[in-house]
Each structure stands twice: as structure tokens, then as C-alpha cells.
Backbone as CSV, one residue per row, in Angstrom:
resi,resn,N_x,N_y,N_z,CA_x,CA_y,CA_z,C_x,C_y,C_z
1,MET,0.844,-1.185,0.000,0.000,0.000,0.000,0.881,1.237,0.000
2,GLY,0.367,2.254,-0.605,1.084,3.517,-0.680,0.773,4.395,0.520
3,TYR,1.070,5.632,0.400,0.866,6.624,1.442,-0.604,6.705,1.829
4,ALA,-0.904,6.700,3.117,-2.241,6.840,3.682,-3.217,5.801,3.150
5,GLY,-2.712,4.630,2.799,-3.589,3.569,2.355,-3.954,3.622,0.881
6,TYR,-3.447,4.640,0.159,-3.733,4.724,-1.271,-2.904,3.695,-2.028
7,ALA,-3.425,3.264,-3.151,-2.685,2.333,-3.992,-1.465,3.056,-4.566
8,PRO,-0.379,2.348,-4.775,0.804,2.997,-5.337,0.518,3.505,-6.746
9,GLY,1.216,4.556,-7.127,1.019,5.160,-8.439,1.516,4.270,-9.558
10,HIS,1.226,4.669,-10.751,1.627,3.919,-11.950,3.134,4.028,-12.142
11,THR,3.772,2.923,-12.407,5.195,2.944,-12.695,5.395,2.651,-14.175
12,VAL,6.352,3.325,-14.760,6.639,3.142,-16.171,7.487,1.894,-16.335
13,VAL,7.059,1.011,-17.207,7.787,-0.219,-17.461,8.553,-0.034,-18.769
14,GLU,9.857,-0.194,-18.692,10.690,-0.055,-19.887,10.440,-1.229,-20.824
15,LYS,10.439,-0.935,-22.124,10.263,-2.001,-23.111,11.553,-2.800,-23.235
16,THR,11.391,-4.072,-23.500,12.543,-4.939,-23.723,13.090,-4.676,-25.115
17,PRO,14.316,-5.094,-25.402,14.845,-4.913,-26.765,13.969,-5.581,-27.828
18,ILE,13.383,-6.715,-27.488,12.500,-7.396,-28.440,11.268,-6.547,-28.714
19,GLU,10.662,-5.990,-27.663,9.478,-5.148,-27.838,9.808,-3.891,-28.642
20,ARG,10.985,-3.299,-28.392,11.381,-2.114,-29.161,11.567,-2.457,-30.633
21,ALA,12.190,-3.597,-30.924,12.389,-4.010,-32.324,11.047,-4.304,-32.991
22,LEU,10.145,-4.967,-32.281,8.840,-5.289,-32.843,8.010,-4.029,-33.089
23,HIS,8.196,-3.016,-32.262,7.459,-1.758,-32.418,7.828,-1.060,-33.734
24,ARG,9.048,-1.289,-34.186,9.507,-0.655,-35.433,8.973,-1.354,-36.687
25,VAL,8.431,-2.549,-36.536,7.889,-3.272,-37.693,6.570,-2.611,-38.098
26,SER,6.474,-2.233,-39.373,5.327,-1.432,-39.802,4.338,-2.186,-40.690
27,SER,4.445,-3.492,-40.744,3.571,-4.273,-41.615,2.977,-5.452,-40.839
28,GLU,1.699,-5.664,-41.049,1.045,-6.790,-40.387,1.533,-8.116,-40.973
29,ASP,1.853,-8.123,-42.270,2.399,-9.332,-42.897,3.734,-9.726,-42.269
30,ALA,4.540,-8.711,-41.938,5.826,-8.988,-41.295,5.610,-9.587,-39.907
31,HIS,4.605,-9.075,-39.183,4.283,-9.659,-37.876,3.833,-11.112,-38.030
32,ASP,3.034,-11.370,-39.056,2.568,-12.739,-39.291,3.749,-13.681,-39.541
33,LEU,4.694,-13.235,-40.364,5.864,-14.057,-40.658,6.700,-14.298,-39.401
34,LEU,6.928,-13.238,-38.637,7.709,-13.390,-37.398,7.018,-14.348,-36.436
35,GLU,5.704,-14.228,-36.338,4.971,-15.112,-35.433,5.070,-16.567,-35.897
36,LYS,4.954,-16.787,-37.188,5.010,-18.156,-37.702,6.378,-18.779,-37.441
37,LEU,7.448,-18.029,-37.731,8.798,-18.545,-37.500,9.031,-18.837,-36.016
38,THR,8.598,-17.911,-35.165,8.820,-18.062,-33.721,7.954,-19.174,-33.142
39,ARG,6.717,-19.268,-33.601,5.811,-20.318,-33.107,6.327,-21.704,-33.507
40,ASN,6.834,-21.839,-34.723,7.374,-23.132,-35.163,8.534,-23.580,-34.275
41,VAL,9.416,-22.645,-33.931,10.555,-22.984,-33.063,10.055,-23.328,-31.663
42,ALA,9.050,-22.599,-31.178,8.530,-22.857,-29.831,7.826,-24.210,-29.751
43,ARG,7.150,-24.604,-30.821,6.428,-25.879,-30.809,7.362,-27.073,-30.980
44,ALA,8.417,-26.889,-31.765,9.354,-28.000,-32.007,10.778,-27.479,-31.821
45,PRO,11.179,-27.253,-30.578,12.484,-26.635,-30.342,13.667,-27.485,-30.793
46,GLY,13.502,-28.778,-30.895,14.606,-29.641,-31.295,14.693,-29.895,-32.786
47,ASP,13.718,-29.444,-33.551,13.694,-29.705,-34.990,14.582,-28.682,-35.716
48,PRO,15.665,-29.127,-36.338,16.596,-28.187,-36.966,16.023,-27.478,-38.198
49,LYS,14.981,-28.014,-38.813,14.459,-27.358,-40.022,13.794,-26.013,-39.686
50,PHE,13.306,-25.856,-38.442,12.694,-24.591,-38.052,13.729,-23.585,-37.550
51,ARG,14.965,-24.030,-37.367,16.013,-23.170,-36.843,16.973,-22.680,-37.932
52,ARG,16.627,-22.912,-39.197,17.488,-22.476,-40.301,16.650,-21.772,-41.362
53,LEU,17.175,-20.653,-41.861,16.542,-19.940,-42.964,17.605,-19.701,-44.028
54,LYS,17.336,-20.154,-45.241,18.295,-19.988,-46.335,17.893,-18.801,-47.204
55,ALA,18.887,-17.974,-47.539,18.629,-16.819,-48.396,18.347,-17.244,-49.829
56,SER,18.682,-18.463,-50.187,18.420,-18.931,-51.552,16.937,-19.208,-51.779
57,ASN,16.171,-19.414,-50.725,14.728,-19.602,-50.831,14.120,-18.252,-51.227
58,ALA,13.394,-18.204,-52.323,12.859,-16.939,-52.847,11.934,-16.247,-51.853
59,THR,11.072,-16.987,-51.198,10.146,-16.401,-50.231,10.908,-15.823,-49.043
60,ILE,11.842,-16.586,-48.505,12.640,-16.122,-47.371,13.481,-14.915,-47.780
61,ALA,14.049,-14.955,-48.973,14.864,-13.835,-49.450,14.042,-12.556,-49.535
62,ALA,12.817,-12.665,-50.032,11.967,-11.477,-50.177,11.423,-10.988,-48.840
63,LYS,10.919,-11.923,-48.022,10.224,-11.520,-46.804,11.143,-11.280,-45.612
64,VAL,12.285,-11.938,-45.566,13.190,-11.773,-44.424,14.370,-10.895,-44.804
65,PHE,15.121,-11.321,-45.794,16.330,-10.578,-46.155,16.003,-9.301,-46.923
66,GLY,14.822,-9.214,-47.492,14.400,-8.009,-48.195,13.720,-6.995,-47.302
67,ASN,13.489,-7.339,-46.046,12.813,-6.448,-45.104,13.722,-6.267,-43.887
68,GLN,14.330,-5.113,-43.776,15.288,-4.859,-42.695,14.632,-4.934,-41.320
69,GLU,13.367,-4.527,-41.202,12.669,-4.589,-39.910,12.559,-6.030,-39.420
70,VAL,12.198,-6.933,-40.303,12.063,-8.349,-39.948,13.432,-8.927,-39.590
71,LEU,14.421,-8.613,-40.400,15.778,-9.103,-40.145,16.283,-8.632,-38.784
72,ASP,16.052,-7.350,-38.457,16.469,-6.821,-37.152,15.771,-7.557,-36.009
73,CYS,14.473,-7.821,-36.163,13.727,-8.539,-35.118,14.281,-9.943,-34.917
74,LEU,14.560,-10.636,-36.003,15.094,-11.991,-35.874,16.460,-11.975,-35.192
75,LEU,17.290,-11.000,-35.511,18.601,-10.901,-34.858,18.446,-10.626,-33.362
76,VAL,17.472,-9.785,-32.996,17.231,-9.513,-31.574,16.688,-10.763,-30.877
77,LEU,15.907,-11.558,-31.598,15.360,-12.797,-31.024,16.419,-13.892,-30.858
78,GLY,17.629,-13.653,-31.371,18.708,-14.611,-31.167,19.196,-15.302,-32.426
79,TRP,18.583,-15.022,-33.569,19.030,-15.615,-34.818,20.393,-15.035,-35.173
80,VAL,21.208,-15.833,-35.850,22.572,-15.440,-36.189,22.762,-15.574,-37.693
81,ARG,23.415,-14.572,-38.295,23.742,-14.665,-39.730,24.936,-15.581,-39.893
82,GLU,24.775,-16.601,-40.705,25.880,-17.518,-40.969,25.563,-18.360,-42.196
83,ASP,26.530,-19.144,-42.592,26.317,-20.055,-43.715,25.449,-21.219,-43.245
84,VAL,24.384,-21.454,-43.983,23.490,-22.575,-43.704,23.603,-23.521,-44.892
85,ASP,24.198,-24.679,-44.659,24.417,-25.673,-45.716,25.155,-25.060,-46.911
86,GLY,26.178,-24.247,-46.624,26.996,-23.642,-47.668,26.370,-22.435,-48.336
87,GLU,25.261,-21.935,-47.830,24.578,-20.770,-48.406,24.410,-19.709,-47.328
88,ASP,24.247,-18.461,-47.767,23.992,-17.369,-46.830,22.628,-17.591,-46.178
89,GLY,22.532,-17.309,-44.905,21.251,-17.504,-44.229,21.296,-17.110,-42.769
90,LEU,20.280,-17.532,-42.066,20.143,-17.298,-40.625,19.932,-18.635,-39.938
91,SER,20.454,-18.729,-38.729,20.171,-19.926,-37.940,19.968,-19.514,-36.491
92,LEU,19.165,-20.281,-35.804,18.907,-20.052,-34.389,19.682,-21.103,-33.613
93,PRO,20.709,-20.681,-32.861,21.509,-21.660,-32.115,20.645,-22.479,-31.160
94,SER,21.076,-23.694,-30.902,20.293,-24.578,-30.034,20.265,-24.083,-28.595
95,GLU,21.223,-23.215,-28.221,21.223,-22.658,-26.851,20.089,-21.662,-26.653
96,VAL,19.593,-21.088,-27.756,18.505,-20.099,-27.659,17.192,-20.860,-27.605
97,PRO,16.477,-20.751,-26.494,15.222,-21.492,-26.385,14.119,-20.816,-27.196
98,GLY,13.274,-21.617,-27.771,12.093,-21.074,-28.421,10.980,-21.085,-27.396
99,ASN,10.370,-19.932,-27.149,9.310,-19.927,-26.144,8.110,-19.109,-26.608
100,MET,7.007,-19.374,-25.995,5.764,-18.719,-26.379,5.718,-17.268,-25.903
101,ALA,6.593,-16.874,-25.003,6.623,-15.477,-24.568,6.947,-14.569,-25.753
102,HIS,7.846,-15.028,-26.625,8.170,-14.238,-27.815,6.979,-14.176,-28.763
103,VAL,6.248,-15.267,-28.876,5.061,-15.291,-29.738,4.026,-14.303,-29.191
104,ARG,3.847,-14.276,-27.875,2.896,-13.335,-27.275,3.353,-11.896,-27.476
105,ALA,4.651,-11.652,-27.405,5.177,-10.299,-27.631,4.914,-9.860,-29.073
106,ILE,5.069,-10.771,-30.015,4.795,-10.454,-31.422,3.312,-10.159,-31.608
107,ASP,2.465,-10.947,-30.961,1.025,-10.730,-31.060,0.641,-9.374,-30.456
108,ALA,1.236,-9.019,-29.326,0.964,-7.720,-28.703,1.434,-6.579,-29.606
109,ALA,2.562,-6.759,-30.270,3.062,-5.731,-31.185,2.129,-5.583,-32.385
110,ARG,1.566,-6.686,-32.858,0.621,-6.623,-33.966,-0.629,-5.847,-33.547
111,ILE,-1.124,-6.113,-32.353,-2.306,-5.392,-31.854,-1.994,-3.904,-31.713
112,ALA,-0.815,-3.571,-31.203,-0.424,-2.170,-31.064,-0.319,-1.498,-32.433
113,LEU,0.191,-2.221,-33.425,0.279,-1.675,-34.788,-1.113,-1.386,-35.331
114,ARG,-2.038,-2.310,-35.136,-3.411,-2.090,-35.603,-4.019,-0.858,-34.942
115,ARG,-3.788,-0.699,-33.635,-4.319,0.471,-32.923,-3.728,1.761,-33.476
116,ARG,-2.403,1.758,-33.715,-1.774,2.962,-34.281,-2.350,3.284,-35.651
117,GLN,-2.564,2.250,-36.466,-3.130,2.477,-37.798,-4.558,3.009,-37.707
118,GLU,-5.353,2.473,-36.772,-6.723,2.956,-36.592,-6.731,4.395,-36.103
119,GLU,-5.831,4.742,-35.168,-5.744,6.114,-34.675,-5.336,7.071,-35.789
120,ASP,-4.397,6.656,-36.631,-3.989,7.484,-37.765,-5.155,7.706,-38.721
121,LEU,-5.925,6.647,-38.976,-7.079,6.756,-39.853,-8.102,7.724,-39.269
122,ARG,-8.394,7.578,-37.968,-9.347,8.489,-37.319,-8.854,9.934,-37.372
123,ALA,-7.561,10.137,-37.164,-7.002,11.498,-37.210,-7.133,12.091,-38.610
124,ARG,-6.881,11.281,-39.639,-7.037,11.784,-41.016,-8.496,12.119,-41.310
125,ILE,-9.420,11.282,-40.815,-10.849,11.545,-41.033,-11.263,12.827,-40.323
126,ARG,-10.794,13.009,-39.063,-11.108,14.237,-38.320,-10.550,15.465,-39.034
127,ALA,-9.312,15.354,-39.505,-8.686,16.489,-40.188,-9.456,16.830,-41.463
128,ARG,-9.878,15.808,-42.191,-10.648,16.046,-43.410,-11.984,16.706,-43.073
129,ALA,-12.634,16.256,-41.996,-13.914,16.838,-41.594,-13.728,18.285,-41.158
130,LEU,-12.650,18.558,-40.433,-12.394,19.928,-39.988,-12.081,20.843,-41.167
131,ASP,-11.362,20.327,-42.136,-11.009,21.132,-43.294,-12.216,21.418,-44.172
132,SER,-13.188,20.518,-44.168,-14.355,20.713,-45.029,-15.370,21.682,-44.420
133,ASP,-15.302,21.956,-43.128,-16.230,22.872,-42.472,-15.639,24.285,-42.523
134,PRO,-16.251,25.215,-43.292,-15.666,26.546,-43.440,-15.649,27.343,-42.127
135,GLU,-16.627,27.115,-41.273,-16.669,27.834,-40.002,-15.495,27.417,-39.109
136,ARG,-15.254,26.112,-39.045,-14.124,25.625,-38.256,-12.800,26.055,-38.859
137,ALA,-12.716,26.061,-40.170,-11.485,26.495,-40.831,-11.197,27.957,-40.509
138,ALA,-12.250,28.793,-40.481,-12.069,30.209,-40.135,-11.626,30.354,-38.685
139,LEU,-12.225,29.568,-37.794,-11.818,29.613,-36.380,-10.372,29.167,-36.214
140,ARG,-9.995,28.113,-36.930,-8.621,27.627,-36.843,-7.649,28.681,-37.367
141,ALA,-7.994,29.349,-38.455,-7.137,30.396,-39.017,-6.993,31.548,-38.029
142,ALA,-8.103,31.933,-37.379,-8.041,33.008,-36.386,-7.190,32.586,-35.193
143,TYR,-7.333,31.349,-34.775,-6.534,30.838,-33.658,-5.045,30.865,-34.005
144,GLU,-4.702,30.401,-35.193,-3.297,30.394,-35.613,-2.760,31.820,-35.719
145,ALA,-3.588,32.762,-36.222,-3.155,34.159,-36.317,-2.910,34.736,-34.921
146,ASP,-3.809,34.449,-33.973,-3.626,34.913,-32.594,-2.371,34.320,-31.977
147,LYS,-2.156,33.066,-32.240,-0.976,32.383,-31.710,0.304,33.026,-32.262
148,ALA,0.300,33.317,-33.551,1.467,33.966,-34.162,1.663,35.370,-33.609
149,GLU,0.568,36.081,-33.366,0.649,37.438,-32.815,1.216,37.415,-31.396
150,ARG,0.760,36.478,-30.575,1.290,36.368,-29.214,2.766,36.008,-29.222
151,LYS,3.148,35.160,-30.154,4.543,34.741,-30.244,5.429,35.908,-30.671
152,ALA,4.904,36.771,-31.538,5.679,37.906,-32.038,5.784,39.030,-31.019
153,ALA,4.832,39.131,-30.086,4.863,40.193,-29.082,6.050,39.996,-28.155
154,GLU,6.521,41.114,-27.610,7.657,41.031,-26.692,7.227,40.338,-25.408
155,PRO,8.126,39.609,-24.808,7.765,38.917,-23.566,7.606,39.902,-22.416
156,VAL,6.769,39.545,-21.461,6.552,40.353,-20.271,7.762,40.164,-19.360
157,THR,8.445,41.274,-19.048,9.662,41.174,-18.235,9.505,41.786,-16.865
158,GLN,8.385,42.516,-16.604,8.185,43.082,-15.271,6.732,42.929,-14.875
159,GLY,6.501,42.904,-13.583,5.156,42.712,-13.066,4.323,43.969,-13.227
160,SER,3.046,43.874,-12.909,2.154,45.024,-13.024,2.446,46.017,-11.902
161,VAL,2.168,47.288,-12.154,2.404,48.369,-11.195,1.070,49.060,-10.956
162,ALA,0.743,49.330,-9.684,-0.499,50.005,-9.351,-0.433,51.446,-9.847
163,THR,-1.485,51.873,-10.490,-1.549,53.261,-10.964,-2.761,53.929,-10.349
164,GLN,-2.658,55.223,-10.093,-3.749,55.986,-9.498,-4.817,56.210,-10.549
165,ARG,-6.032,55.843,-10.264,-7.160,56.033,-11.179,-8.144,56.984,-10.511
166,GLY,-8.495,58.018,-11.161,-9.484,58.954,-10.630,-8.914,59.816,-9.505
167,PRO,-9.779,60.633,-8.861,-9.319,61.595,-7.833,-9.061,60.962,-6.467
168,GLY,-9.087,59.683,-6.334,-8.816,59.039,-5.049,-10.032,58.962,-4.175
169,THR,-11.184,58.784,-4.753,-12.438,58.732,-4.002,-12.905,57.312,-3.757
170,MET,-11.994,56.396,-3.791,-12.381,55.014,-3.579,-12.745,54.798,-2.118
171,LYS,-13.822,54.084,-1.883,-14.273,53.806,-0.529,-14.310,52.302,-0.331
172,THR,-14.024,51.904,0.879,-14.081,50.492,1.215,-15.449,50.155,1.760
173,ALA,-15.743,48.875,1.933,-17.018,48.448,2.508,-17.162,48.958,3.919
174,LYS,-16.070,49.051,4.646,-16.116,49.523,6.031,-16.463,51.017,6.065
175,ASP,-15.972,51.787,5.048,-16.238,53.217,5.002,-17.728,53.508,4.825
176,VAL,-18.433,52.647,4.124,-19.854,52.899,3.874,-20.744,52.129,4.841
177,GLY,-20.150,51.418,5.798,-20.924,50.714,6.788,-21.457,49.364,6.347
178,ALA,-20.816,48.753,5.373,-21.308,47.476,4.868,-20.305,46.367,5.152
179,SER,-19.565,46.491,6.224,-18.536,45.503,6.505,-19.070,44.279,7.212
180,GLY,-20.295,44.340,7.701,-20.890,43.180,8.325,-20.625,43.113,9.819
181,SER,-19.872,44.030,10.373,-19.652,44.002,11.817,-20.653,44.914,12.498
182,SER,-21.000,44.640,13.743,-22.008,45.416,14.450,-21.427,46.669,15.083
183,GLY,-20.130,46.909,14.967,-19.498,48.056,15.601,-19.471,49.297,14.735
184,CYS,-20.369,49.473,13.758,-20.355,50.621,12.865,-20.672,51.905,13.546
């Protein structure tokens, strides 16, 4: 428990290197490929066919070696660039365990990508709607003009100073008997 019985505040959780690499992947197809490769290793960790990728395979060459985001993710996941059966490729050493935690991280990154894409779409729709409304466009133009005017004005460098207004006939509530005390 936190101070005075309150629940502790929110703590920021740093992303892992895998999560940071997955966040940079900008295609859902790339997430699908990463998930398939990782899931295959997790399901059959001892099967060497799931731990090797050859660059001579046209599909692998296009989807893995042709996409730097995917290649970076695989390297962060533990894959190593080396010769596979005398050809350029990637292999996952047997010391690197295949686990479902990586598959879940890829799935979470895919969901986050979808959310970002939906938010971008909504923002574009809102911007288009705002641009099509002439009244809102005029208000936005006036707001931007005011903002530019305030920015161009000199900054305030001294506080306000009291100035004498009128002949000094100001009266207080006590002077007119409206102070609320019975001693008037």
C-alpha cells in the first residue's frame, strides 16, 4: 500500500529490446511471418528445419532478407547470420530457447500496430472533416493568427504596477458601513 492507504502510483515499465524491435515493424504481414517462424521454433524446439533460414529460398529472401525490420527482429530474437548448408542464411543456435513469450510479444506488437493504424485513420478523417467545415477552418485560421501574434509580441519582463485612477475617491465596505460588523 502507498501513502495513507492509497494504492501505489503507476510505474513506467521499460520495453525490452524485443518489444522495441517489434514496435519498429510497420507491416502486419511482417508480424505474421515473425509469429510463424517463432511459433514453429517454440512448438518444435529440437527440430533443426525450423532453426534455419536460407537466403536462396525466394520467399525467405523477399520476406526476411528483403525487409530490414524483420531481419532486425530476428537478430534480436537470437538468430545469427551464418552459412546454412553452404549458403547465406540465418540460424537459431540450439542454446537459444524457443518460447511462447516471444510469440505473445509479437502478437501484442501486432495489436499495437493495428491500434496505431486505426488512430492514424481516425485522425485523417477528423482532419478532413475539420477542413471541409468553413466555419471551423475560419476559427482555426483566427486561432493560428492569434498564436502567431502572441509569439511575435515582446515577452513580459516586469510585473504590473499600481496606478492611481481617478481623484482618489475610492471607498471600502467599512467606510460605507457594509462591513458586516455590528461596531459601525
